[in-house]
N, C-alpha and C positions, 0 to 999 in steps of 0.2 A: 458198758451200755446202761449205766445207771439212769441216764436220762430217756430211755425207750428207743434211742435213735438206732438206726442199722447202718454198719458200715458200708461203704461203697456207694450210696444213695446221694447224690448231690444233683442239683439243677446242671442239666447237660449242655455242652456247646451247641451251637445252631447246626442243623444237618448240612452235610455237603451235599451239592447237587450232584445227581447220578449221571457220569459221562458227558459226552459233548452235547452241544445244543446248536440248533439251527433257527435262523429268524424265521417267522412265518407272518402271514397277515395277521393284522390286529382285528379283533371281532367284538361286537358288544352284543349283550344278550339282554333281553326284555326291556330295553330301553335304559338299563342300568349302566352305571359306569363301570363295569366289570369288563376287563378283555382277557383272554387266554394269555398272551405274553405278560400281563402285568401279574398274572398269578404265580409267575416264576421270576427269579432273580434277574434284574437288568433287563426287563422286557424280552426275554427269550424262553422258548418252550421247546421240549423234547418231540421228536417224532416217534411215532409207535413202532416204526420200521427198525429203530434202533434196539429194540428188545426182542428178546425169543421166549415165548410163553414156555413154562417147564411142566406145570400142573396146575388144576383147578384146586383152589382152597376152599372156597364155600361162596355162598350168596346170601345177602342180607336184603332189607328193603330198599337200599339205596344202590344196590347194585352187585356184580359178581365180582370175586377177587382171584387173582392169579398168582402163583409164584413164577417168577420171570428171571432172566439174566440179561444184563446190559451187554451187547454183543462186544464192544470195544474194550471193556474192563473186566468183564466176566462177574460183574458183581451182582449179587442176587437182591433182588427187590420184590415188592408187592404191587401189583398193578390192579387198582380198583376201577373196573369198567363201570361207568355211569349208566343207570337204567332210565331209560326214556318212556314216557307215557305217549300215547296217541296224540298226534299233531303238535308234540312239543318239541321246540328246537334244542335247548339245553335245559337240564332240570334246573328250577331256581334254587335249589340246595347247593349246586355245584360251587358257585362263585363264593357263596358264604363259607361253606366248609373249606375250600382251598385257602381264602384269604384268612380265615382264622388259623388254620393248621400252620400256615407259613410263619406266623407270629409267634407260635408256641415253641418254646426251648426248655425243656425240663427232661430231667433223666426218665421220669415216670409218665411220659406223654409220647405216643408215637410220633415218629420223626417224618416230617414231610420232606420228600426230595424233588417235587416237580410235578409238572402236567405232561402228559403225552397226548399227542393228537394223530388221527390219521386222515384219511381223504375225506370225511364226512363227520358230521356233529355226532352221530352216533357211534364214532369210534373214539371216544374222549376217556381219558384215565387220569386218575390222580395216581402218582408214584409215591409209595410209602416204603419204609424200611421193611424188610421181612423179618418177623418174628416166628420162631419154629414152633413155639408151644402156646398153648391157650388155656385158660382156667378151666373152661367147660369140661376138659378131660380128667382134671382132678376131682371134680364134683360128681362126676358119673361113675357110680359103683363098680360098673362093669368094665369101664376102661382105667380105673385107678390101680395102679401097680404097687404102690407103697402108702400104708395107713398114714393119714394126715394126722399131724399133733399140733399142739398149740405153738410150739416154736416155729411151725410153718404158717400157720395160720396169722401169726402175729407179724412175721416177715412179709407175708401177702398184704394184710390189711394196712400195715404201717405204710408200705409202698402206696398203696391205693389212696389212703388218705393223704399222702404227702403231694401226690398229682393233683387231687381234688383241691387240695389247699392253694396250690399254684394256680390251677383254672379259676377258681373262685375269687383269688386276690386280682386276677386279670379280668375279672366280670365276664366271665365265660360260664354258661350252663351247658353241661354235656347233653342233658335230657333222655339218655338211652343208655344207662350203665346196667350191664347184665354180665353173666360169666362168659358170654360168647365175644363180648367187646373187650376182655381183659387178655392181654397177650403178656409173652416173655421172651426175653432174648436168650441166647444160647448161654449167656452167663447169669439167668436166672432174674435179671431186672425187669420188673413190672412195667408195661406200657399200656397207658389207657387208649383205646383205639375206638373205631366206630363213631365218628364225629359227624356223619350226615344229618343229624338231628340238632346239632349244637347251635346255640343263639347267644348273643351278648345278652348279658341281663338288661332289662327294660322295665321302665314304668308303665309302658303300652301293653295293650293286649297281646297275648302270646297264644299259640296254638293249644286247645285244650288235650290233655292226656296224649303227649307225644311218645310216652315211654311204654315199653312192653309190660303188658299187664301185670305179671307176677312180680315186678320190680316198681310198680307205679305208687306213688305217695298218695295218700287219701286227698289231699286237695285237689289232685289231678282226676282222680275218680269222682269226686263231687262237681267238677266242671270249672274248676278254677281257671280264669284266664290271665291271671296276674298272679305270678308264684316266683319263687326265689331259689336260690342254691340249695335250700333245705331239701328240694326234690331229689337232687343227687346224693345227699346224706342219706336220705331213706332208702334208695336204690343200693347204695354201698352197704347199709345195713343188712338188706335182703341177701347180698353177696356173703357178707360175714355169717349170717345165720345158715345159708346153704353150705359153707365150709364145716360148720360145726355140726349140722344135721345129716350132711352127705345127700341131702335131696333139697329141692326148692322149698322154701318157707310158705310161698303162697303159690299154689298151682291151680289155675282156673281157667275154664273157657267161656266166661261172661264177666262182665263187670259187676252184675247182681250178685253172681257167686262169690266173686272176689271181695265185695263189700261184706257178704255174709261171714267169710273167713276172718276178715279184720275184726269185726264185732266178737266172734269167737274168742280171738286171741287177746284183744285188747279192751273189750268192752264197748259199749255203745257211745258213739260221739256225741257230745252235746254242748252247750254253751259254757259249762263249767270246766269240761276238759279242753275245749276248743273254742275260746271266743270269736264270735264272727261266722261260727258254722252254720247257723240257721240262714245266713243271707247267702249262702253258695248257690250256684245255678241249678243244681240238680238235686238239692236236699230233700225236695218234696217227691222226687221220682221214686226214691226207694223206701220201703216200709222197714224200718229199723226196729227189731225186737228189743226189748229191755234186756240188757246185760250189763250188770254193774262191775263185773270183777275183770282185773287185769291177769293173764294167766301167763305172762312172759317167764316169770319164775319157775312155775311148773313146768312149762314147755322145755326150759333149759336147765332143769333141775341138777343134771350131773355135770354142769359147767363150774368153772371158778366163779366165787363171788364178784370179783372185778370184771368178770366177762358179762355176767349177767347185769350188773350195774351198767355198763357201757351199752348194752343192748337196751335198757331202758331209756337212757339219754337220746338214743337214736330213734326208737319207736314211738314217737310221741305225736299224737294227732295234729296238735297246734305247731305249725312250721316256724313260728317265731320263738318257741322254746325248744326246738330240736337242737341238739349239739352241732357245733361248727366242725369242719374238718381240721382246723388248726388246734381246737379243744381235745379233739380225739387223739391228736399225735402225744399229748402230755397226759392221757389218761392213765390212771394206775394199771389198767390191764396190760398196757405194754412196758411197764416199769416192773411188775411182778415176776417172778420166776415161774415157769422156765422163760428166759428172754427169747427174742427173736432169734430165729438162725440167720445166718448170712445168706444173701441172694443165691450165691453158688451153691450152697446145701439144698436149695429148691430143686435143682436140675433132675436129680435123681427122681424126686417126685413127679416132675413134668413129663419126663420122658415116656414114650410108649415102651411096652415089653421088647418090641423088635428093634429098638433104637440103642438098647444097652450093649 
């Protein structure tokens, strides 16, 4: 693995649809040209009655997720039930998320299996492959069973950057990367999930600050409505740091406090460090104290030099200078020893004690 690559990680085939399908009435949402059957292959859609819920997995900002079984085949899947706001027919994020997911075919991206509907709009689900492990259990000291090391971290981060490279080359912004949205198959293959906030890259204005605060790039915190794939790289860097520290790099209950923590670690943003900074919408909202020092090296002083160097390339205020996912993959950190473990070797790390 002298090139830093990890065995067994390749762009995956398209996802097979789950079970049988039945034709249902075509429906259009919000006047757009999205229709539920069009979100599944060949104009067909599943009925929720084809599935049996097994257990509740969790709930995010875009809906609850259940472990379920397809009755006819006994295939285990994840059902993501859409969250409806008052007086809303179908959430606007749903057609976008489903349409984007069905086009993505890569080993490190969650596999879309279709759409399931019940008798009413508020019983609408996205069907995804079921992944038994999540990264948040590894970064939580109380839940972690095995001490994580650089071989583990390199395997995790290489897969994450590989998936991001694919998304970004296909002009997709994830916009909500965090440890809760990083899942793993039973064989240790990383899957990027949580696409409720995803968007195609655009020259038009986008929603400001869509990312979970602790993983939010500085341009979002300062109100940018035009931003790039660099926001995902910053979020991935926060995940990287969390694996190294075994705790979140930035934990904050307000944007003001979050910016204060950025300044503590990286120094004060200015036009020298970040050309165009003074023109961001919220620059005048915050009183930024003078702090000239970048303290990343001090913060991670027990880490290998190549690891610290990669962190410096990720945590740049200027998004135009931030490293890309593709360049991360060929960075010296992934080539230096210890090399990345195999995905299969991650499984013992990912399992809960009662699963051994």
